[in-house]
N, C-alpha and C positions, 0 to 999 in steps of 0.2 A: 586299277585300286589304287589307293593311299597309300601311302609310304612316307615315314618321316626319318628325318637328315637330322643330325649332331655331328656339331664339330666340337670337340673337347676339351678340355685345358680353362673352364672358364670357371671362375669359384663365383658361386651365386648367393649373393645379398638382397637383402628385401623384405618386402611382406606378403602373401596370398591368401585369400580366402578357401577354407576348407567347406568340399562341399558337402551338401546333407550325402548319408548313408546311403547309397545302392543296398546293402545288405539286409539295413531296417527300412528303406521305402518299399520293396517290392511286399513282406509278408503286409506293410499295413495299406497297399492298394489291394491287396489279397481282402482284407479284414474289410471292406465295404460290400463283399459278398453277404455280408451277414447281418445288415437293413437292409428295409426300404428305404430309409433317409439318407441325407447326405453326408459323407464322411472328406472336410476341407484337411488338406492336407500342404502341409506349408514348408516350405524348405527344401522342395522333390528336386532332386539333381536330373540336368539333361543326358540323357545316356541311352545305348544302343536298349539294354535290358528294360529298362523302364519304359520305352518304347513297344516294346515285345511284350512287357504285361499291359502295359494298357490296350494293345491288340487284342491278347487273349478274353480281358475282360469284357471290350467293347462287346465281342462277339455271345459272351454270357449276357448282354443285354445294359451291362456299364455305359452310362451317360459318362463323360469326363469332358471336363472343359476347364480350360488354363484361365485361373482368372487374378493374371500381374508377374508380379514379384514382390518378393520381401526381401528386407534391411533389417533384419532385426537379432541380436545377439551376436552380433560382428560379423556375419556371414550374411548371404543372400542365396535365393532359391524360389523357382517357381511355386504362385499359389498353384494347388489345383482341387477341384472339387471331384467328383467321383459318387454318383447315387444309382445304386442298383433298385430303384421301384420296382420293377416286374426282371426277374430270368428268364429270358429267351431261349437259352439253350443250356442243359447241363454236362455237354460235352467239351472238354479240351480237347483242340485235338492236335493230331502229329504235327502237324503242317508248322505249328505255331510253338508247339510244346518242347518240339525234336532242337527249338535253337538258346533255351534258357532252362537250366535246369528248374527253378523257382517257381516254375511253371506249376509244379506238384502242389503248390502252397494252395492252389484254387480248390482242392478234392476236401478239406477239412470244411471249408465255408459252405461250400455247395452242400454236402451231405446232412450236415447241419441242419440248414435252412430247407431244403429241397425234399431232405430225406433219399437223394439218389445223386450220382455225379458218374460219371466217366470221363476218366481221366490217362490220355496217355502218359507210357512211360516215356521219362523224361531223358533230357537232350543235355547240352551244357559243354565246359571245359572238357577233354579226355585227362583227368587228372588219377584216374582209377575208377571199380567200378560205382562207387557211391550207392548202393544199393536205396529202396524206397521198402524195405521190411517195415523197417521202424514205426513208420506211420502207417503201413496196412493191417500190423500188428495189433497196434496202441487203437486204432478207428475198430476193428474188431473186437476187442475189450471191452468197448461204449457200445455194443452191441450189432455192429454194421456188418451186410454180408460180404464177403467181397472175391470177387471172382478174378483172375487176370488170364483173358484171350486175346488172341489176335493184337497184342501187342499192348491193350488197352489194360485199365484197372477199372472195373465193374464195381462198383459202390450201392448196397443199399440198405436203409434204414425208414422203411416205411412206417414204422409205431416210432422214429425219434432213436436220438442217444442216451444211454443212460451212463449215468457218473458211474467212476466205479476207480481203483487206486493201482496205477500203471507205472512199473518199473522199467528204466530202460536198461536193458542191458550194458548199453554203450551211450555215452555222450552225443545227441546228434542237435544240432540246431534245429533243422529242418524240421523234424520229428517234433521236436517240443513247441516249435512254431504251430504247426499242422494240427495236433491236438489239442494245445492250447486254443486255440479258435475254435476246433468243435467243440468243446468242453463249455465254452460258454452259453452253448444252447443246451447241453446238454442235462435233464434231469437227476436233480440231487447232486452231490458230490464229487469231483474227480482231483485225485490227488499225482499228480503227477513227480515220481522220485527217481533222481540223479539227472534233474531235466539240467539243458545247458544255461548257462549264467550270463554270456555274452550280454555286452550292451544295447543287441540291436534285438533280444528276444525282452528283455526288461522295456522296451522302448515302444514294441507291440505290447505287452500286458498295461502299460498304461497308457495307450491309445484305445487298449479294449475298457480298460475302466472307465475314462472321460465316454464311452461310447454307452456304460453304463452295465456292465461286466461287472460279475464280484471276483475278486484275484485278491489272495492274500501272499506273501511269501516272496514277492519279485527282487531278485538280484539272488536269492539264494537256490540252493539245486532243490528244492521241493515247492513247487506249485500248488495252491489249493483253490479250487476253483467248484463257487457255488453256482450250477445252473440258472437263467432266466428265461421268461418268456421270451423275450423278445430286445437289440438290440435298440438304440436310438443315433440318429447324427452326433458329429462332433467335429471344433477343428483343435487340429496337433503339428506339431512342429518334428520334423524327421531331425534326427540327432545326425552330428559331424560326425564324417566318415573317419572313422580312427586307421582304416587300411592307408586311406590318401594322405591322411595326417602322416601315420608312421611312415608312407614313401618318401616324401617330403622332405623330411627329418635327415632322413639318408640318404637323400640327393644335397643336402646342407653338407651331411658328413663327410659323405664320396669328394667330394670337392673342398674340402676345406673353408665352408660359409657361413653364413649365418643367417639364419631366416625366421621371418615371425610366425606364425602358424594359425590363422584369426580363425576365432572360432575351435580351434582344435581344443582336443579336450588330456588334462593329464592321466586324470582318475582313471581313461578307460585306457592305456596303453603302461600301466607299471611295470608289466614285464619287459616290455623292450626297451622302457626308458632305464630299469636296472642294467641291462645288459651295454645298450653303448653306450654309460656313463664308464663301466667299466672297459669300454672302448674306446673312450677319448675323447667324448660328446657331451655338451654343458647343456643345459638344461637351465632356463628361468622363468616362471608368470610371470604374463603380461596384464593390462586391464582387458584385452581381445582375444587373449589365447594363451601363448606361451611361444619364447626364442625355440632353437636349436641352434646351438654352434660349436664349429672343430676349426674354432682358429689359435690355439693354442698348445697345440700337442698334437704329435703323431698318432694316428688310429691304431691300434693293438688289436690282434687275433684274440676272440673270448668264441667257446664255446656256447652252441644252443640245442636246445630241443622244442622241437614245437609241443603243444599240451591243449586241451581245450581251454578256453578262459576261465580262472586268470592267468593262465601261464602263456607263452608267447606263441602268436598268431600264425597259426600257418599258413596264411596270407601274406605274411611276409617275410615268409624263408626265402623265396628267391631272390627278395630285396634285398637282404641280408645276407648272403649265397655275395651276389656280386659287391657289397661292400665288403666284406672279407679279403674280397680278392683287393685291395688297396689297401690291406692294412698290413702291420709289420708283426710277423711270426705266423702263428698256424691257427686255424679255428676248423672246430670239427662240427659240423652241422646235423642234426638226426632227424629226421622226418616221421612224426610217431602217426598224423591222421588220415594221409591218403597216401596210396603206394607208387604212384607214377608223375612225383611232384621232382622231378630231377628232367625234366625234359629241357628246360635253361641250358643245365652243364655242355654238351658240343656247342651250343652257341657260342657261351660265354670263353669255351677253349680255342672257340673260332680264333678270337679276341687277343686270345695269348692267356687264358688264366690256367692255372695252377690248381686242378680238381679232380681227385681221385674218387671215386664213390665207391663206398663198402656196403653192399646195399639197402638199407634204411638211411645211413648216414653217410655225407661226403666230408670228404678231408681236404680244405679250402687252402694251400700257402699262396700267403701276399705275393704279389707281385710288384717291383718300383714302378710298372707303368702297363696299360694295355695299347691296343693299336685298333685304330677302328675299320671294321670291316660290314661287311653288307652283311644282315644276320635275319634271322623269319620267327618271328614269334609261336608260341606252340597253345598257350592259354594268355590269362588274362596277367595274371601275377609274372606269370615267364616274362612276357612284354615286357613288363614297364622296370623286371630286372636289367632288361638288358637297353633300354633307357640310361638308367646310372651306369649302369657300365660305359655307354656311349660318354657320358655328361664326364669321366673320368679319362678315356681312351686319349693317346694323339691321334689327330687326323682326322679322318669322316668316317661315322657310321653310319649306316642307312637301315633299317628298319624296315622288315616286310608284314605283311598282313596285321596293318594295324588296327583291322576290326574287333581282334580280341583285347589291344585297349580302347578300343572304346568302349565296349561293354562295362568299363569302369570306373573311368579317369573322363573327368570332363575338363574340357579345354587344359588340357596338361601342356600339348604345346605354348599355349599363350602364358599359363601361370608360373612355369618354369623360363618363356623369354621376358615375361615381366623383372625376375629375379638376374639377369644375364648373363642365362645362356644364351647358347648359337644353335638354337632347334627352329626347324620350320617343318612343317606339312606339303608335303609337294605331292597335288591331287591328281586324279584320274591319270590321263593318256601322260600327261608329266612325267607321271612316277613309270611308266612303265619300261 
């Protein structure tokens, strides 16, 4: 099993390309099930989760062809054509779905197009229950008959779906995406109220519009969808990954470095930028994206609370905690989205971090230095927080279970090494 070895103490300088957003690409790939024509996605990242979704779609009957790479808008990525001319199966099996929670996103499209779907209850990172009840309740409101048995969601809508008003009791990105896709082929008008506003949701909506969907209110918390009889093919460029962008911003900050994020979008990270500016990080737009630097002043402890977009992203909480370990003073980090998302704390403590957890909050007291140690990834974002800690630490840090990291970060060690980090992947038996 691969490991990543980091020798800390290097200040990062240079530039790197931000990959396409994993959390945008996965629902976009699922949207291919809504049409029998070809959906072409540009700037698709090469990640384990993308491969999992591709395998899932293939068994549904989607033919997938890579058509080279694109260098457009300051970043590069794969060009992939997805064609669901015939749906071969409406069952998403446990063996595939258990690997990734986003697999549940095939439920809405399959139900809308085929009138039925059987989808295993999903897996993914162990950071809380993250139930699919909001997906199910919303589809029932659209007229679906749903039964849970033997670990599967069995959904039927033999007469099709019918538009209605759905008020989400809490903001859910996945449920918003699933119901948005389903509503595009429902009869009449669907209103999604208290919908998620994340850029990845808007990216999906823009792609659906390009496919012929009628959607109003994109970017707001109220989406109005007028159902159409069918969607057609389209070409769509996946937005840059704001979580990857934020992670590399913090890599620059924790090492006292200066990095240009090519393709990075500051508008998608306003909450993070506001917080890090207070902490002592400087930001500057460039022709290719933006620069993040901390070369003139020390890091200061700042408090953070995760919130749905446009608030501070939960997917940057672990990275922020690692950053605050290197700050002067103390910081209170409060997690409001997932209940089990402090599993990186014991691993950071192994490196000398001073962190005290009180329920949903963690008090982080900055330390002069961390010390390299063997550490273990527990989930995707926790794994990269340990990489950041390793960049700051004295000595050598070895990260185990890097398959978590590979689910969401494309060529991470290459990108960091290109900016001066002393980091390498130890493959296979050499890592044992």
